[in-house]
N, C-alpha and C positions, 0 to 999 in steps of 0.2 A: 452556596449550591453544594450538592452532595459529592461526596467523592467517587472516583472513576473506579469501577470494579472490572478487572480486565480478566476473561477466561478463554481457554483454548476451545475452537470450536470442533463440535463432532459432525459426521457426516449428517447427522438428523437436522443441523443447523443450516445446511445447503439454502435452503430457501430465505431464510432470515438474512444470512449473507448477501445473498442476491439482492434482495429488497435494501440490504443498506448501500451496497454499490449503484444499484440503479437511482436510488434518492440522492446520492452524493453526486453522481458524475451526469445527473439530468441537466445541470446548467452548461454544460461542454457541446452538448448535442447540436451540431449544424455550426460549432465555432472551430472544432480541430480538425484538420486535413492530414493524413486520414483520420476518419473517425476512430474514436476510442473503441479497442476492443473489448471493454467493457460492456458494452451493449450486446454483445453477442455470447456473454456468460449464460447458462443454463443451471439449472438445479442440479441437474445429473452431471455435468462438466464439473461443478463446484465440489459436490459430492466426493468424487475422484481426487480432489485436491483436497482433501482434508482427512487424508490418511497418510500414514507413515512418515517419513522425514518431512514432508511437506505439510503445510496447514494454514489455518487462521487465527487470528485473536480477534474477540470481541470484546468492546467496550460498553460498559452497562452503567447508566446513572441512576437512580433512584427507580432501579427494576427496569428499564427502558435501555434497551440495545439503541447506542447513539453511532456505534462507528466500528469499524473494522479493518484489517490488514492481512493480506497474502503474503506467504514466505514459503520459500524453497532453497535447496542447496543449491549452489551454483561455485563448481571448482570448490576452493578452499574458503570462499565467503558464503554468506547467506544474503538472499536476495529478497527484498520485498516489494511489492505492488499492491495496486489496486486500495491503496490508503483512502479511506471513504469514510469521513464524518457528516452526520446529517446537517444541513445548512442551519438550522437553528441551535446547532451545539458547538459551532465553530468559533474559534479564538476564546475557548474554555479550557484549552490545556489537553484534550483528548487526541489529536493529533500528536501532540507530544510522548504522552503515555504510552500510545500505541507503537512509536518510533522506539522508545527506551525499551519497550517488552521486546521487541523484535532484537533489537542490540543484546539484551540479556538472554535471550535465546540461543543468540550468535556465540555467545561466550561461553554458555553452557555445551556447545556442541564444539567447541576448540576453533572456532571460524577466527581467520586471520581479520576479517572485515566484513562490512556491509554493505549491499550495492542495492541500487534504486535507477529506474529510469524516469525521467520527467520530460513531459513535453517543453519544446521550445517556447510555444505561445503561454504557458502556464507561469508567467514571471512571480507571480505571489508563493506559489509552490517550491520553486527554484530558490527563493530566498529564505524560506522556512527551512529547508533541507540544509543552505549553506549555514544559517543560524545553529542548528544542530551538530554542526562540525562536518558535513558533506561538502566534497568538492569534486569540482569536474573532472572526470577522466578522459571522457570521449564524446564525440558526437556521430550520430548516425540518422542514416536516412531510412524512410520504411519503403518496403516493397513499391515500384514505380514512381519515387521522388527522387530528384538530382541533389537535392539540397537536403543539409540536414533537417529533420523533424524532431529530433529526440537527444536529450541529454543525456548522459549516463554519468551517475555520481558514486563515489565510494568513501567511507568512513572506514580508517584503519582502526581496529580495537586493540586498548592496550592490555 
């Protein structure tokens, strides 16, 4: 299998990033309460997120885009979300490569850690992040919910 090539997304990549997110999150439609905000993303909204100190990384293999991740500053940390890998490319190191690249970006910025949020229902994703060194720091409920729906996780950087 070919190596994974990572590159920073440009605003002109917004449609590609949206397509990757929608394909990766399709399996969760109707299974998460509330529905993921990923379904409400637009090319225009994503293009605005691909400038300045926020951005995205795209993973490519054999010239094909196979995954992406969004990131932004959050206090002294770097937050990432919408970690997306096409279903046929999962369990092949793409997610790990994207997370490692976010961690490298955080170090380059002088961030003290990396944050993420993961739905409580997505136990496989929680296990992945725990294996990568992330620990639960809090739980929160989405607006309109009385019980927690999401887990916030953090990895301190050395």
